[in-house]
C-alpha positions as a printed NumPy array, in Angstrom:
array([[ 45.837,  58.764,   3.59 ],
       [ 44.531,  55.889,   5.632],
       [ 46.266,  53.925,   8.336],
       [ 43.51 ,  51.342,   8.59 ],
       [ 42.804,  52.531,  12.115],
       [ 39.599,  54.563,  12.261],
       [ 40.525,  56.413,  15.444],
       [ 43.993,  57.332,  14.169],
       [ 42.524,  58.482,  10.83 ],
       [ 39.966,  60.696,  12.602],
       [ 42.626,  62.225,  14.85 ],
       [ 44.88 ,  62.972,  11.879],
       [ 42.008,  64.473,   9.859],
       [ 41.012,  66.719,  12.792],
       [ 44.605,  67.819,  13.382],
       [ 45.193,  68.595,   9.693],
       [ 41.796,  70.14 ,   8.835],
       [ 40.384,  71.986,  11.836],
       [ 41.856,  75.306,  12.995],
       [ 43.887,  75.256,  16.189],
       [ 42.366,  76.608,  19.366],
       [ 43.797,  79.835,  20.71 ],
       [ 46.214,  79.24 ,  23.56 ],
       [ 44.592,  80.142,  26.845],
       [ 46.395,  81.145,  29.954],
       [ 46.516,  78.481,  32.596],
       [ 44.081,  78.702,  35.461],
       [ 45.597,  79.435,  38.812],
       [ 44.573,  77.332,  41.768],
       [ 44.287,  79.509,  44.835],
       [ 43.895,  77.672,  48.133],
       [ 41.005,  78.743,  50.303],
       [ 41.967,  80.652,  53.433],
       [ 42.367,  78.424,  56.431],
       [ 40.089,  79.376,  59.268],
       [ 41.636,  78.873,  62.669],
       [ 39.013,  77.557,  65.072],
       [ 38.535,  79.521,  68.25 ],
       [ 39.89 ,  77.822,  71.333],
       [ 37.345,  76.287,  73.654],
       [ 36.449,  78.529,  76.581],
       [ 38.115,  77.712,  79.866],
       [ 35.876,  75.847,  82.269],
       [ 37.32 ,  77.379,  85.441],
       [ 35.876,  80.667,  86.582],
       [ 33.537,  81.181,  83.673],
       [ 30.235,  80.68 ,  85.498],
       [ 28.884,  84.016,  86.68 ],
       [ 25.27 ,  83.813,  87.815],
       [ 23.049,  86.787,  87.175],
       [ 20.916,  88.596,  89.748],
       [ 17.863,  86.497,  88.862],
       [ 19.618,  83.145,  89.326],
       [ 17.525,  81.045,  91.781],
       [ 20.537,  79.781,  93.722],
       [ 21.443,  83.233,  95.019],
       [ 18.389,  83.519,  97.276],
       [ 19.3  ,  80.265,  99.023],
       [ 22.838,  81.512,  99.578],
       [ 21.626,  84.802, 101.083],
       [ 19.266,  83.15 , 103.548],
       [ 21.776,  80.596, 104.656],
       [ 19.342,  77.706, 104.239]])
């Protein structure tokens, strides 16, 4: 059986001759978890100098 179209003939031969593939279950697409970014720290009241901060000595002496 020939249609004169090589591609169509090959497709028909494969369909009629080769065994069918077993039906596989479909793959599930699972979205990645969305990470919520942490809010930026507040700029007011966040600076707390330590005991070794050089500006504290100037504040203590009053100069």
